[in-house]
N, C-alpha and C positions, 0 to 999 in steps of 0.2 A: 457728786454723781447720783442720779436718781432713776431707778428702773422700776417698771411696773407692767406686768404682762397679763393682768386680769382686770379688765374694766368693761363696762357695759354702756351701750347707747340706746336710743329709742327703738332700735331694731329688735330689742328684747324688752328689758324692764328698766333701762336707764332713761334719762331725760334729754340728753343732747344728741345731735347728729354726730356721726363719726368725725367729720372734719372739725366741728366745734370742740369736741372732746380733745382732739389732738392739739388744737390751738391753745386751749386752756392748760393742757399739760405742759406745753412749751413755756407758757407764761409762768408756770409753777417751778420751772427750772429742771424739768425732766430731761434725761439723756436719751431715753427711748420709751415707747409706749406700745403695749399690745392690746388690741381690742378683741375681746373674747365674748361675744354675745351668746346667750343661751340658745341651744338648738338641740333638736333630735334629728330624725331622718327627714321629716317633711320640709322644714325651712332651711336646711343646711346650705343648699346651693345659693338661695337668695341672699342669705346673710353673708356668705363668703364673697359673693360678687359685689354686694353693695359696700361692705367694709373695705374690700380690696380696692375699689375705685378711689375712695377718699385717702386710703393709706398711700396709694401710688401717687396721688396728687401732692400729698405732703412730702413724700420723698423727693419728688421731682422739683417742686417749687420752693420748698423750705429746707431741703436737705436734712429732713428730720427722720430718724429711724422709726417709722410706724409699721407695726407688725400685724399681719392678718392672722387672727386666731379664732378659735371657737371654744365655747364651754359646753361640752356634752352633758346634759342636765336631766336628771330624773328619768333615765332610760332603764330598761331591764339590764341588769348587770351583765347578763350573758351576751348582750348586743354590743358591748363596748368595743371589743376588737374590730367588729365589722364597721361600726360607725366611725371609729378613729381612722381606719384605713380609707373609708370613703371621704372623710374630711380632708385627708392629705391629698387624695386624688383630685379633689375639687379645688385645691389651691391653698388650704390652710397651712400657714407656716409654723404654727404651734397649735397643739391640741391639748386643751385643758379638760379635765373631768371633774365635775361637781361631786366632791367627796361626801362622806357620811357625817356631815355637820350635826352637832347636837340639837340644832333648832329647826330641822326640817326632816320630813319622813322619807329620807333617801333609802332605797332598797338595800338591805344588808347584803354584803358581798360586792358592793360597788367599789370600795377601796381595793379589795383584793384583785378584782378584775382589772382595774386601772393600772396598778403597779406591776401586774403580770404582763402588760401589753407594751412592747417596745415602741409602738406607734403613738403612745401617750407621752406627753412632755411634762405635764404638771398635774399632780393630784392636789386639787384645791380643798382647803378647809376640811381635812379628813376626820375631824372629831377624835374619837378614841382610837387613834392609830395604834396598831399592834406591833409587837416585835417582828412578827413574820412579814407584815406589810412593809415595814421600814426596810427590812433586809431585801425584799424583792424589789423595792424601789431603787435601792443601791445597785443591785445586780442588773437591772434593766434600764438604768439611766433616766428614771422618772424623778423629777424634782418634786419635793414636798413643800407645800405652801404654809408659811405663817401669814396671817392676815390681820388687817386692821379693821375688818368689817364687824360691826356690832353683832353679837350673838355667835357668829362663826369663830370669833377670836377666843371664846371661852376655853378652848382646848389647846391654845398655843403652847403652854408650858409642857404638856405631855407630848405634843407633836415634836417640839424641839428636842426633848429628852430622848425619845425613841429614834428620831432621825439621826441625831448625833452619835448615839451608841452604835447604830448600824452602819454608819458611814454614808448615809443617804444625803443628798445635797438639798439644803434648805434654800428657799427664796421667799422674800417678803413681797406680797402684793396687796393692793388696796381693795379689790372688788368694788371699785367705784361705780356708783349709780347716778350721782349728781356732783356738781363741781366742788362742793365742800368736802367730798370724800377723798379728793386727790391728796397725795402725800406731800410732805416736805421732808427735807433731809433730817432735820432735828427730830421730827415725830417718828420717822421710820427707824432711826437709831434707838429711840426710846422704847418702841414696841419690841424690837429684837432683844434689847437688854432685859425687858420685863419678862420675856419668854424664857429667860434663863440661859441664853446663848453666851458662852464665855467671851470676854473682851477680845481675845485673840482670834475669835471666829467671826466677829461682827462684819469685818470687811468682806470676808468670804460670802456671807449671806447677802449683803447689800450690794456688792460690786462684782466680785469674781464670778459667782454663780450666775447672776443675771447676764453678765457679759458672755458666758458660755451659751446661755439660751439665745442671746441675740445672734451670736455667730451661727448657731444651729439654724435659726430662722433664715438668716441671710444665705446660708448654703443651700437651703431648700428652694429659696426664691430663685436662685441662679439656675436651678435644674428643672424647674417646672414653669408652665405658663403663668403669667400674672393673673391673680384672681380678677375676674371680670373681663378678661381679654377674650377675643373671639375663639382662641384655641381652647379655652376652658369648656366651651359648650360642646366640644367634641368628645369629652371624657365620658366613657360608659361606666355607669355605676349600677 
């Protein structure tokens, strides 16, 4: 089983269309895929609608669990609760926040704002995750990301240590931008082991926690209009 809820298409900075990314993930043996293109306030509606159309096509024609997500990226930390709520109203089934990675100038306070917000589902590549941030993630049901992405992965060991100590739920994602970034089961397990996750916790990170996220996304889909459907245009934000 192979799950990945943080990938990108050419709608932000990836190279593939949403439907081609889905197809390539299926060929790699994925069990589910989340597409979470970068956005802020300006492009959020467009991204959710376009990704939503291809995810719906994949679910209907291939019976493949394709999840409509967004990655709220490089926004003012104080705006994260508002933008996460807006993404959910527009049809995002999962909300990812671009965390304070070591290799980009993310505004300090972004991690704290994300893990304090129950509308956020995943804190991506959080860099120097603190004990307080990990505890808040556990309290608010925000999953903490381990990543295979170059540069962002430099803090995986610390992230795993803090999350496990606080009881926060870890999930491995690829942050895919091109086909070669997609995961394989063997590589995914190697990365989780290298982060210092104990052997008895590896299934939890790779399968149990992602399945919780998938159920969360599917529950939201059942209660909101499909992204890209006519009803979505009636949402006031």
